[in-house]
BALOBA-1460 file (C-alpha; in Angstrom, 3 decimals):
// residues 177
<rec num="1" residu="m" x="-2.172" y="-18.274" z="178.425"/>
<rec num="2" residu="a" x="-4.222" y="-15.459" z="179.934"/>
<rec num="3" residu="y" x="-2.998" y="-13.673" z="183.012"/>
<rec num="4" residu="t" x="-5.426" y="-14.049" z="185.914"/>
<rec num="5" residu="v" x="-5.553" y="-12.593" z="189.385"/>
<rec num="6" residu="p" x="-6.942" y="-14.955" z="192.005"/>
<rec num="7" residu="g" x="-10.485" y="-13.982" z="192.993"/>
<rec num="8" residu="v" x="-10.813" y="-11.409" z="190.198"/>
<rec num="9" residu="a" x="-10.780" y="-13.385" z="186.968"/>
<rec num="10" residu="d" x="-14.113" y="-15.089" z="187.657"/>
<rec num="11" residu="w" x="-16.134" y="-11.958" z="188.412"/>
<rec num="12" residu="r" x="-17.751" y="-11.889" z="184.952"/>
<rec num="13" residu="r" x="-19.445" y="-15.257" z="185.413"/>
<rec num="14" residu="p" x="-23.022" y="-14.838" z="186.677"/>
<rec num="15" residu="g" x="-23.375" y="-15.542" z="190.362"/>
<rec num="16" residu="t" x="-19.692" y="-15.118" z="191.211"/>
<rec num="17" residu="r" x="-18.157" y="-12.228" z="193.092"/>
<rec num="18" residu="n" x="-14.933" y="-10.332" z="193.000"/>
<rec num="19" residu="p" x="-13.262" y="-9.054" z="196.176"/>
<rec num="20" residu="g" x="-14.988" y="-5.663" z="195.768"/>
<rec num="21" residu="g" x="-18.441" y="-7.212" z="195.860"/>
<rec num="22" residu="v" x="-19.352" y="-6.490" z="192.225"/>
<rec num="23" residu="t" x="-21.224" y="-9.249" z="190.418"/>
<rec num="24" residu="d" x="-22.208" y="-9.714" z="186.809"/>
<rec num="25" residu="g" x="-24.097" y="-6.667" z="185.561"/>
<rec num="26" residu="g" x="-22.280" y="-4.278" z="187.897"/>
<rec num="27" residu="r" x="-24.755" y="-4.625" z="190.756"/>
<rec num="28" residu="t" x="-23.412" y="-4.165" z="194.242"/>
<rec num="29" residu="h" x="-24.930" y="-6.507" z="196.782"/>
<rec num="30" residu="p" x="-26.386" y="-7.164" z="199.387"/>
<rec num="31" residu="e" x="-28.964" y="-4.781" z="197.906"/>
<rec num="32" residu="e" x="-31.719" y="-6.626" z="196.142"/>
<rec num="33" residu="p" x="-33.468" y="-5.227" z="193.057"/>
<rec num="34" residu="t" x="-36.442" y="-4.122" z="195.182"/>
<rec num="35" residu="m" x="-34.150" y="-1.996" z="197.333"/>
<rec num="36" residu="l" x="-32.576" y="-0.439" z="194.248"/>
<rec num="37" residu="w" x="-36.000" y="0.471" z="192.805"/>
<rec num="38" residu="l" x="-37.086" y="1.962" z="196.116"/>
<rec num="39" residu="k" x="-33.889" y="4.029" z="196.234"/>
<rec num="40" residu="a" x="-34.379" y="5.248" z="192.668"/>
<rec num="41" residu="f" x="-37.940" y="6.391" z="193.275"/>
<rec num="42" residu="h" x="-36.967" y="7.858" z="196.666"/>
<rec num="43" residu="v" x="-34.376" y="10.058" z="194.912"/>
<rec num="44" residu="i" x="-36.857" y="11.031" z="192.164"/>
<rec num="45" residu="a" x="-39.459" y="12.019" z="194.770"/>
<rec num="46" residu="m" x="-36.813" y="13.907" z="196.743"/>
<rec num="47" residu="v" x="-35.829" y="15.899" z="193.649"/>
<rec num="48" residu="t" x="-39.499" y="16.804" z="193.126"/>
<rec num="49" residu="w" x="-39.848" y="17.873" z="196.747"/>
<rec num="50" residu="f" x="-36.688" y="19.973" z="196.687"/>
<rec num="51" residu="a" x="-37.698" y="21.640" z="193.421"/>
<rec num="52" residu="g" x="-40.726" y="22.983" z="195.267"/>
<rec num="53" residu="l" x="-38.755" y="23.808" z="198.410"/>
<rec num="54" residu="f" x="-36.355" y="25.868" z="196.310"/>
<rec num="55" residu="y" x="-38.937" y="27.590" z="194.114"/>
<rec num="56" residu="l" x="-41.829" y="28.376" z="196.476"/>
<rec num="57" residu="p" x="-39.782" y="30.752" z="198.671"/>
<rec num="58" residu="r" x="-38.472" y="32.373" z="195.471"/>
<rec num="59" residu="l" x="-42.095" y="33.052" z="194.527"/>
<rec num="60" residu="f" x="-42.514" y="34.568" z="198.002"/>
<rec num="61" residu="v" x="-39.603" y="36.942" z="197.246"/>
<rec num="62" residu="y" x="-41.418" y="38.272" z="194.185"/>
<rec num="63" residu="h" x="-44.852" y="38.150" z="195.823"/>
<rec num="64" residu="a" x="-43.601" y="40.328" z="198.690"/>
<rec num="65" residu="g" x="-42.623" y="43.019" z="196.181"/>
<rec num="66" residu="t" x="-45.902" y="42.941" z="194.239"/>
<rec num="67" residu="t" x="-48.682" y="45.435" z="194.889"/>
<rec num="68" residu="d" x="-51.064" y="45.210" z="191.909"/>
<rec num="69" residu="p" x="-54.170" y="43.010" z="192.421"/>
<rec num="70" residu="p" x="-53.720" y="40.883" z="189.251"/>
<rec num="71" residu="g" x="-50.086" y="40.208" z="190.209"/>
<rec num="72" residu="l" x="-51.063" y="39.270" z="193.761"/>
<rec num="73" residu="a" x="-53.751" y="36.879" z="192.479"/>
<rec num="74" residu="r" x="-51.291" y="35.314" z="190.001"/>
<rec num="75" residu="f" x="-48.711" y="34.649" z="192.728"/>
<rec num="76" residu="e" x="-51.335" y="33.154" z="195.049"/>
<rec num="77" residu="t" x="-52.419" y="30.738" z="192.307"/>
<rec num="78" residu="m" x="-48.835" y="29.794" z="191.430"/>
<rec num="79" residu="e" x="-47.926" y="29.257" z="195.086"/>
<rec num="80" residu="r" x="-50.996" y="27.124" z="195.780"/>
<rec num="81" residu="r" x="-50.378" y="24.878" z="192.754"/>
<rec num="82" residu="l" x="-46.681" y="24.514" z="193.479"/>
<rec num="83" residu="f" x="-47.384" y="23.712" z="197.110"/>
<rec num="84" residu="k" x="-49.676" y="20.843" z="196.077"/>
<rec num="85" residu="l" x="-46.988" y="19.321" z="193.846"/>
<rec num="86" residu="m" x="-44.339" y="19.918" z="196.501"/>
<rec num="87" residu="t" x="-46.480" y="18.134" z="199.081"/>
<rec num="88" residu="i" x="-46.909" y="15.122" z="196.810"/>
<rec num="89" residu="g" x="-43.120" y="14.986" z="196.371"/>
<rec num="90" residu="g" x="-42.550" y="15.294" z="200.114"/>
<rec num="91" residu="a" x="-45.110" y="12.630" z="200.981"/>
<rec num="92" residu="a" x="-43.653" y="10.257" z="198.378"/>
<rec num="93" residu="t" x="-40.112" y="10.916" z="199.640"/>
<rec num="94" residu="i" x="-41.112" y="10.100" z="203.203"/>
<rec num="95" residu="a" x="-43.192" y="7.052" z="202.236"/>
<rec num="96" residu="l" x="-40.393" y="5.637" z="200.095"/>
<rec num="97" residu="g" x="-37.855" y="6.358" z="202.849"/>
<rec num="98" residu="v" x="-39.972" y="4.396" z="205.315"/>
<rec num="99" residu="a" x="-40.295" y="1.612" z="202.729"/>
<rec num="100" residu="l" x="-36.500" y="1.541" z="202.364"/>
<rec num="101" residu="l" x="-36.080" y="1.146" z="206.110"/>
<rec num="102" residu="a" x="-38.781" y="-1.518" z="206.295"/>
<rec num="103" residu="s" x="-37.529" y="-3.468" z="203.261"/>
<rec num="104" residu="e" x="-34.520" y="-4.797" z="205.138"/>
<rec num="105" residu="p" x="-35.701" y="-5.713" z="208.664"/>
<rec num="106" residu="a" x="-32.451" y="-7.504" z="209.524"/>
<rec num="107" residu="a" x="-30.375" y="-4.492" z="208.453"/>
<rec num="108" residu="l" x="-32.691" y="-2.228" z="210.426"/>
<rec num="109" residu="r" x="-32.057" y="-4.207" z="213.610"/>
<rec num="110" residu="s" x="-28.353" y="-4.826" z="213.131"/>
<rec num="111" residu="y" x="-27.057" y="-1.723" z="211.392"/>
<rec num="112" residu="w" x="-29.442" y="1.156" z="210.809"/>
<rec num="113" residu="l" x="-30.459" y="1.609" z="214.424"/>
<rec num="114" residu="r" x="-26.784" y="2.228" z="215.251"/>
<rec num="115" residu="a" x="-25.886" y="4.305" z="212.174"/>
<rec num="116" residu="g" x="-25.271" y="7.846" z="213.403"/>
<rec num="117" residu="w" x="-25.325" y="9.256" z="209.873"/>
<rec num="118" residu="l" x="-28.852" y="7.908" z="209.381"/>
<rec num="119" residu="h" x="-30.079" y="9.476" z="212.614"/>
<rec num="120" residu="a" x="-28.572" y="12.816" z="211.543"/>
<rec num="121" residu="k" x="-30.177" y="12.483" z="208.094"/>
<rec num="122" residu="l" x="-33.569" y="11.752" z="209.631"/>
<rec num="123" residu="g" x="-33.096" y="14.821" z="211.850"/>
<rec num="124" residu="c" x="-32.535" y="16.885" z="208.688"/>
<rec num="125" residu="v" x="-35.710" y="15.372" z="207.203"/>
<rec num="126" residu="v" x="-37.642" y="16.464" z="210.298"/>
<rec num="127" residu="l" x="-36.273" y="19.989" z="209.753"/>
<rec num="128" residu="l" x="-37.377" y="19.822" z="206.105"/>
<rec num="129" residu="i" x="-40.879" y="18.837" z="207.186"/>
<rec num="130" residu="a" x="-40.928" y="21.807" z="209.568"/>
<rec num="131" residu="y" x="-39.695" y="24.060" z="206.731"/>
<rec num="132" residu="h" x="-42.435" y="22.675" z="204.478"/>
<rec num="133" residu="a" x="-45.038" y="23.450" z="207.157"/>
<rec num="134" residu="q" x="-43.606" y="26.964" z="207.525"/>
<rec num="135" residu="c" x="-43.932" y="27.458" z="203.750"/>
<rec num="136" residu="y" x="-47.598" y="26.504" z="204.063"/>
<rec num="137" residu="r" x="-48.100" y="29.013" z="206.872"/>
<rec num="138" residu="l" x="-46.405" y="31.774" z="204.875"/>
<rec num="139" residu="m" x="-48.446" y="30.914" z="201.796"/>
<rec num="140" residu="r" x="-51.665" y="31.187" z="203.837"/>
<rec num="141" residu="e" x="-50.558" y="34.564" z="205.221"/>
<rec num="142" residu="f" x="-50.002" y="35.860" z="201.685"/>
<rec num="143" residu="a" x="-53.438" y="34.567" z="200.635"/>
<rec num="144" residu="q" x="-55.013" y="36.397" z="203.589"/>
<rec num="145" residu="g" x="-53.100" y="39.615" z="202.862"/>
<rec num="146" residu="r" x="-51.116" y="39.320" z="206.109"/>
<rec num="147" residu="n" x="-47.524" y="39.027" z="204.873"/>
<rec num="148" residu="r" x="-45.146" y="40.393" z="207.536"/>
<rec num="149" residu="h" x="-41.780" y="39.820" z="205.849"/>
<rec num="150" residu="s" x="-39.694" y="41.665" z="203.276"/>
<rec num="151" residu="s" x="-38.403" y="40.172" z="200.063"/>
<rec num="152" residu="r" x="-34.919" y="40.238" z="201.643"/>
<rec num="153" residu="w" x="-36.172" y="38.036" z="204.501"/>
<rec num="154" residu="y" x="-37.540" y="35.541" z="201.965"/>
<rec num="155" residu="r" x="-34.183" y="35.510" z="200.149"/>
<rec num="156" residu="v" x="-32.506" y="34.348" z="203.356"/>
<rec num="157" residu="f" x="-35.348" y="31.923" z="204.136"/>
<rec num="158" residu="n" x="-34.869" y="30.471" z="200.651"/>
<rec num="159" residu="e" x="-31.348" y="29.274" z="201.539"/>
<rec num="160" residu="i" x="-32.418" y="26.871" z="204.295"/>
<rec num="161" residu="p" x="-33.303" y="23.915" z="202.028"/>
<rec num="162" residu="s" x="-29.943" y="24.301" z="200.235"/>
<rec num="163" residu="l" x="-28.095" y="23.843" z="203.508"/>
<rec num="164" residu="l" x="-30.241" y="20.856" z="204.453"/>
<rec num="165" residu="l" x="-29.738" y="19.268" z="201.027"/>
<rec num="166" residu="i" x="-25.956" y="19.595" z="201.361"/>
<rec num="167" residu="a" x="-26.081" y="18.029" z="204.817"/>
<rec num="168" residu="i" x="-28.292" y="15.141" z="203.661"/>
<rec num="169" residu="v" x="-26.184" y="14.341" z="200.590"/>
<rec num="170" residu="v" x="-22.939" y="14.406" z="202.593"/>
<rec num="171" residu="l" x="-24.450" y="12.233" z="205.317"/>
<rec num="172" residu="v" x="-25.810" y="9.654" z="202.873"/>
<rec num="173" residu="i" x="-22.771" y="9.458" z="200.569"/>
<rec num="174" residu="v" x="-19.882" y="9.924" z="203.036"/>
<rec num="175" residu="k" x="-21.516" y="8.357" z="206.123"/>
<rec num="176" residu="p" x="-19.109" y="10.235" z="208.408"/>
<rec num="177" residu="f" x="-20.319" y="8.517" z="211.587"/>
């Protein structure tokens, strides 16, 4: 006779649950498949956005130290192309984030409006949007030959998205409040 624990032995049958909320296939509910797909693509878009947020200021570091005309033109082209891709990633991240919030209207009313961690995360996203806009402004200044900052300044500026990423990941995973 097999040893069974009440409430746990039946978890492998489709449609039944164990006390931890895991059902057949390892899915955790109440998230529906649509929500899981939205989350997956939200994370993919966020990775794309952050890749640009990390690399564009690094290009600024090197651009600030360049004086030869071909080098300056090369950096301007690289920055412009990267900024376009970065903007697509940022727009997709925001659109998918809004879709995540809108996909569960009941959860939005009952839980998300009171979730302090979510409000803090959205505040970090607003700061990221401002950082993105600042990157655009700096890129335009370089293109117009009006850079006012040293490569050291850009090295410090380059750390801001790292701090925001740490804050966002901690807020989303730990949900401290």
